Backbone bond lengths (Angstrom), bond angles and torsions (degrees), N, CA, C in turn:
res aa  C-N    CA-C-N  psi(-1)  N-CA   C-N-CA  omega(-1)  CA-C   N-CA-C  phi
1 M - - - 1.382 - - 1.539 106.78 -
2 K 1.311 116.11 130.46 1.410 118.15 -176.14 1.577 105.67 -99.04
3 Q 1.293 118.91 139.53 1.474 123.38 177.06 1.513 107.77 -89.78
4 I 1.400 110.45 119.15 1.536 115.76 179.41 1.485 113.31 -80.30
5 F 1.394 114.94 -42.49 1.497 115.76 -173.42 1.493 105.00 -140.60
6 K 1.314 116.00 132.54 1.482 123.44 176.77 1.385 110.34 -92.61
7 F 1.330 123.22 121.25 1.502 126.27 171.56 1.518 108.62 -81.54
8 T 1.284 121.13 117.55 1.428 118.36 165.10 1.526 108.30 -106.94
9 L 1.334 115.99 171.37 1.412 115.88 -169.87 1.547 109.33 -67.17
10 P 1.350 123.97 -40.29 1.489 118.15 178.14 1.514 111.93 -61.43
11 V 1.379 117.03 -40.70 1.458 117.08 177.97 1.554 113.50 -64.50
12 F 1.263 120.27 -40.04 1.423 127.65 179.64 1.541 107.42 -65.31
13 A 1.338 121.54 -42.42 1.391 125.38 -179.08 1.645 109.58 -66.17
14 L 1.313 113.57 -40.63 1.470 117.97 177.45 1.514 112.63 -65.36
15 L 1.376 114.73 -40.02 1.453 118.53 179.11 1.523 111.52 -65.72
16 V 1.330 116.91 -37.43 1.528 119.59 176.71 1.512 111.87 -63.56
17 L 1.355 114.44 -45.34 1.470 120.56 177.88 1.548 111.46 -59.26
18 V 1.312 114.26 -41.98 1.508 115.06 -178.57 1.542 110.85 -69.87
19 V 1.326 120.93 -34.57 1.416 125.10 174.25 1.506 110.48 -62.68
20 F 1.372 121.43 -46.20 1.400 124.69 179.04 1.528 109.98 -65.65
21 A 1.294 115.43 -44.65 1.502 117.52 178.59 1.464 113.68 -58.35
22 V 1.369 117.55 -42.93 1.451 120.22 177.40 1.521 112.94 -62.44
23 A 1.357 114.69 -47.69 1.418 117.49 178.10 1.516 113.17 -61.63
24 A 1.323 119.91 -42.41 1.472 119.38 178.13 1.520 108.43 -68.51
25 A 1.253 125.27 -33.44 1.415 125.35 -177.65 1.573 105.29 -69.22
26 G 1.311 122.39 -38.01 1.384 123.23 -177.59 1.612 109.25 -68.95
27 C 1.324 120.37 -37.03 1.391 124.65 177.87 1.558 111.33 -68.89
28 L 1.321 113.09 -46.06 1.510 115.95 -176.43 1.556 107.03 -74.37
29 G 1.259 123.93 -33.39 1.402 127.24 -176.59 1.624 106.88 -62.34
30 S 1.356 118.35 -52.06 1.373 124.35 -175.72 1.562 107.19 -67.39
31 D 1.369 119.29 -38.28 1.400 123.18 -170.40 1.682 106.11 -76.78
32 A 1.318 114.44 -42.48 1.453 117.70 -173.18 1.541 112.10 -66.88
33 D 1.365 114.91 -25.05 1.465 118.76 175.99 1.476 117.93 -75.09
34 K 1.335 115.52 -15.08 1.455 120.55 -176.98 1.524 110.75 -87.09
35 I 1.368 114.38 114.08 1.493 120.68 -178.15 1.568 107.77 -121.95
36 T 1.216 120.08 124.71 1.497 123.59 177.33 1.544 105.48 -130.61
37 Y 1.351 109.93 162.65 1.466 119.82 175.59 1.517 108.05 -127.39
38 E 1.289 112.48 140.40 1.508 119.08 -179.54 1.490 111.80 -147.15
39 P 1.350 119.99 164.11 1.505 119.08 177.70 1.508 107.11 -63.65
40 A 1.348 116.32 144.03 1.425 123.91 178.10 1.516 104.48 -76.09
41 E 1.311 112.29 145.97 1.583 120.06 165.55 1.491 111.14 -70.22
42 I 1.341 114.34 127.13 1.427 121.71 -176.74 1.636 105.59 -105.47
43 A 1.376 114.26 109.09 1.394 114.48 -179.51 1.551 115.71 -73.12
44 S 1.334 113.45 -29.73 1.444 116.87 -179.79 1.532 107.79 -161.57
45 L 1.323 123.01 157.77 1.486 126.89 177.21 1.613 101.10 -136.44
46 K 1.274 110.18 132.06 1.539 116.58 176.05 1.528 105.53 -130.60
47 V 1.386 111.21 142.00 1.430 119.01 173.33 1.516 106.60 -117.99
48 I 1.385 113.73 136.78 1.440 119.28 179.74 1.519 108.28 -138.22
49 Q 1.336 115.02 161.49 1.435 121.99 175.53 1.537 106.40 -121.64
50 D 1.347 114.07 132.95 1.459 115.89 177.63 1.506 106.99 -141.93
51 N 1.319 112.85 119.70 1.566 120.07 -177.76 1.502 113.66 53.67
52 G 1.342 118.77 33.86 1.407 120.52 175.47 1.463 114.31 95.45
53 T 1.326 118.13 -8.00 1.499 123.20 178.15 1.456 111.54 -105.00
54 I 1.333 115.97 136.07 1.507 122.32 -176.25 1.508 107.91 -103.08
55 Y 1.406 109.60 123.96 1.514 112.81 -179.26 1.590 104.70 -118.27
56 A 1.331 109.98 157.41 1.543 118.89 173.10 1.627 103.71 -125.29
57 T 1.313 112.92 135.20 1.422 119.06 175.29 1.459 110.10 -122.36
58 A 1.294 118.21 121.89 1.427 124.66 175.47 1.509 112.05 -100.16
59 N 1.321 119.25 127.97 1.466 121.09 172.91 1.467 105.78 -94.81
60 V 1.405 116.30 115.01 1.402 126.83 -170.72 1.530 108.85 -98.87
61 T 1.269 116.82 130.67 1.575 121.04 179.47 1.544 105.83 -96.42
62 I 1.373 114.10 125.57 1.416 117.41 174.64 1.568 105.18 -104.37
63 N 1.292 117.46 111.08 1.470 127.82 -172.81 1.528 110.84 -81.92
64 G 1.301 120.39 81.76 1.469 117.14 172.23 1.493 114.16 98.44
65 G 1.307 114.98 166.97 1.462 123.84 179.14 1.451 118.47 -65.34
66 C 1.345 115.05 -19.19 1.435 118.74 -172.84 1.586 109.20 -93.14
67 Q 1.321 118.97 -4.41 1.441 122.31 178.79 1.483 110.35 -104.75
68 S 1.433 114.62 146.39 1.390 117.98 174.22 1.563 105.20 -147.17
69 L 1.248 114.38 153.51 1.539 119.99 -178.21 1.567 105.85 -69.16
70 D 1.277 114.67 134.62 1.467 120.01 -175.57 1.571 105.10 -102.01
71 K 1.396 114.96 69.73 1.512 116.76 -174.07 1.572 113.64 -59.44
72 A 1.262 116.27 -27.86 1.542 118.90 179.51 1.538 113.56 -64.76
73 N 1.320 115.47 -18.93 1.452 120.41 -173.72 1.551 111.64 -114.50
74 I 1.299 117.94 9.07 1.476 119.60 175.23 1.566 109.90 -71.39
75 T 1.295 111.82 128.37 1.467 115.11 179.66 1.553 112.41 -119.38
76 A 1.297 112.69 129.85 1.505 123.83 -178.20 1.494 110.70 -144.77
77 P 1.290 119.11 143.13 1.494 121.56 176.41 1.523 105.81 -68.77
78 T 1.368 109.96 162.23 1.468 115.46 171.92 1.502 111.40 -69.37
79 P 1.257 120.66 149.33 1.458 122.00 -177.16 1.502 115.79 -50.11
80 G 1.289 117.01 129.99 1.519 121.96 -178.19 1.419 115.02 90.41
81 N 1.362 119.76 -9.11 1.472 122.04 178.24 1.433 114.00 -95.17
82 F 1.317 116.37 107.19 1.496 124.86 -177.56 1.477 108.63 -112.77
83 T 1.296 119.35 145.30 1.439 126.35 167.98 1.513 106.62 -104.02
84 E 1.399 115.35 113.85 1.477 116.43 -175.05 1.462 116.67 49.04
85 N 1.385 117.69 44.33 1.442 127.56 -179.67 1.508 113.09 61.23
86 V 1.412 118.75 24.35 1.393 125.83 173.80 1.397 113.32 -110.60
87 F 1.324 123.44 128.65 1.450 127.14 175.73 1.544 103.29 -107.67
88 D 1.357 117.37 101.97 1.445 126.49 -167.06 1.528 108.25 -100.44
89 V 1.300 118.04 120.16 1.468 125.45 178.37 1.524 110.04 -116.89
90 Y 1.281 119.02 138.75 1.391 124.79 171.66 1.486 112.98 -119.58
91 I 1.371 115.14 123.69 1.555 118.58 -179.00 1.503 106.71 -119.47
92 P 1.350 120.21 113.97 1.441 119.37 177.68 1.577 113.73 -100.39
93 V 1.244 113.03 160.42 1.454 120.15 170.37 1.511 108.93 -117.26
94 K 1.330 114.25 151.03 1.479 124.63 176.82 1.498 105.43 -99.15
95 V 1.394 117.33 125.24 1.476 121.88 -178.04 1.546 104.38 -115.37
96 E 1.366 112.47 122.42 1.501 120.14 178.95 1.486 110.09 -110.06
97 G 1.349 117.47 110.80 1.443 123.70 177.56 1.522 110.77 84.42
98 D 1.397 115.44 -178.29 1.520 115.40 -179.12 1.476 110.29 -109.60
99 A 1.409 118.50 -23.94 1.464 120.64 -177.67 1.535 107.65 -93.81
100 C 1.381 112.68 115.89 1.470 114.54 178.08 1.537 109.62 -114.25
101 T 1.331 114.74 160.23 1.385 118.40 169.19 1.478 111.58 -77.56
102 L 1.276 117.34 163.79 1.572 118.18 179.55 1.495 110.14 -90.17
103 M 1.254 119.09 34.77 1.463 120.81 -174.00 1.601 103.28 -94.06
104 I 1.330 114.87 99.24 1.540 118.91 -179.66 1.433 110.40 -94.98
105 S 1.326 116.88 133.69 1.486 118.97 177.73 1.560 107.16 -134.65
106 W 1.290 113.89 170.94 1.501 119.60 179.39 1.506 107.16 -134.04
107 T 1.367 111.26 152.01 1.544 120.55 175.81 1.518 105.61 -141.98
108 N 1.308 114.12 156.17 1.397 118.02 179.93 1.586 105.27 -112.64
109 E 1.319 112.40 138.10 1.506 123.42 171.51 1.478 112.00 -118.81
110 T 1.327 117.40 120.58 1.428 122.70 -172.84 1.542 111.27 -111.82
111 F 1.350 116.82 133.23 1.420 124.02 -176.84 1.516 112.37 -123.52
112 T 1.351 117.11 137.82 1.425 118.49 169.44 1.518 110.66 -78.64
113 V 1.269 118.35 122.54 1.464 126.66 -173.73 1.547 108.39 -90.71
114 G 1.329 120.02 -41.58 1.419 123.30 -178.16 1.531 114.22 161.85
115 K 1.243 120.01 -176.93 1.476 127.86 176.93 1.499 107.01 -103.40
116 V 1.337 113.69 133.85 1.508 117.67 178.15 1.578 113.48 -53.55
117 F 1.288 116.04 -43.96 1.442 124.09 -174.53 1.563 112.90 -73.86
118 D 1.402 114.04 -16.92 1.499 115.59 177.49 1.474 113.28 -93.51
119 L 1.340 115.31 -5.75 1.459 116.35 179.53 1.507 113.73 -100.01
120 A 1.279 116.24 140.78 1.496 124.08 176.91 1.594 108.02 -67.60
121 D 1.389 113.94 159.37 1.362 116.78 172.51 1.494 113.23 -62.14
122 G 1.296 115.65 143.77 1.488 120.21 178.39 1.559 109.68 153.93
123 T 1.320 113.64 -177.19 1.474 124.68 174.82 1.552 108.33 -104.01
124 Y 1.323 113.14 134.63 1.468 121.03 -172.35 1.498 107.40 -122.15
125 T 1.348 119.50 147.70 1.439 126.09 174.82 1.482 111.81 -118.33
126 V 1.318 118.91 129.10 1.422 125.37 167.08 1.524 105.65 -102.75
127 K 1.419 109.45 125.60 1.447 113.66 -176.89 1.558 104.93 -126.67
128 V 1.368 114.58 121.05 1.420 121.92 174.43 1.531 110.80 -120.58
129 N 1.296 116.72 107.93 1.540 123.71 -171.10 1.481 107.79 53.47
130 D 1.352 116.45 -117.42 1.477 116.98 -178.83 1.506 115.79 -94.35
131 Q 1.308 120.89 6.07 1.498 121.06 -177.99 1.528 107.89 -105.29
132 T 1.329 116.01 149.07 1.439 122.16 175.30 1.566 109.26 -128.87
133 A 1.296 114.66 157.02 1.381 122.55 171.97 1.532 107.85 -144.98
134 L 1.371 113.58 142.14 1.498 117.01 -173.14 1.526 106.76 -116.19
135 F 1.351 114.58 145.67 1.465 120.13 166.45 1.472 110.50 -148.25
136 S 1.316 115.64 161.41 1.493 117.87 -177.40 1.539 106.73 -133.29
137 I 1.431 112.30 154.96 1.412 124.79 176.58 1.522 108.02 -118.70
138 K 1.276 119.02 135.41 1.429 121.89 175.36 1.534 112.22 -143.79
139 S 1.300 114.12 126.61 1.432 118.27 -179.44 1.454 110.39 -83.61
140 E 1.327 112.12 140.69 1.520 122.64 178.42 1.550 108.18 -101.82
141 S 1.343 113.08 164.43 1.506 117.85 -172.60 1.588 107.79 -71.96
142 N 1.280 118.29 -17.56 1.589 120.88 -178.19 1.476 105.81 -93.70
143 K 1.301 127.05 29.50 1.499 131.49 178.71 1.517 111.31 51.81
144 T 1.353 114.95 36.82 1.453 119.22 167.30 1.536 106.90 -107.72
145 K 1.340 114.62 168.28 1.508 118.89 177.08 1.564 106.63 -128.31
146 V 1.279 110.03 137.19 1.557 116.13 178.19 1.487 106.17 -99.29
147 F 1.379 115.03 129.79 1.496 119.81 -179.66 1.417 101.45 -112.28
148 T 1.442 120.05 128.80 1.397 124.72 179.52 1.567 107.39 -129.91
149 I 1.375 110.45 136.88 1.465 118.95 177.34 1.512 109.10 -102.08
150 Y 1.291 117.32 134.34 1.523 118.72 176.50 1.555 109.06 -103.76
151 E 1.252 117.41 126.92 1.438 116.76 -176.96 1.541 108.00 -121.71
């Protein structure tokens, strides 16, 4: 029997490295090409009033290294524009690939909801993805308005 190729330790090690590199590149290549968009996870939602302006701040959870905030596709009405007393905001995240690191981070996104004196009396809802916050406006007899946050 004639020996065609002689495997030495360096040749064998190089061959093993090439096999692993090709396998890893195949996994990473198919994974990295996969991009999806989904609603961001909202850790908390706060409504505040400062000098007559109402703001909503959403604390957004970024789950892992493959997620990023998709700022270009955040949708929010212009301040003071409510649909049936609901100020509805959508915050998406961009997800690249399936395998993510466990590096969780948080970021705040703040929106101007409206002016206290521009809103009619009533109860209002601020909705950001799956979180909601309620507040109310009530006119007093002395031409002041009472702003109340419900928690």
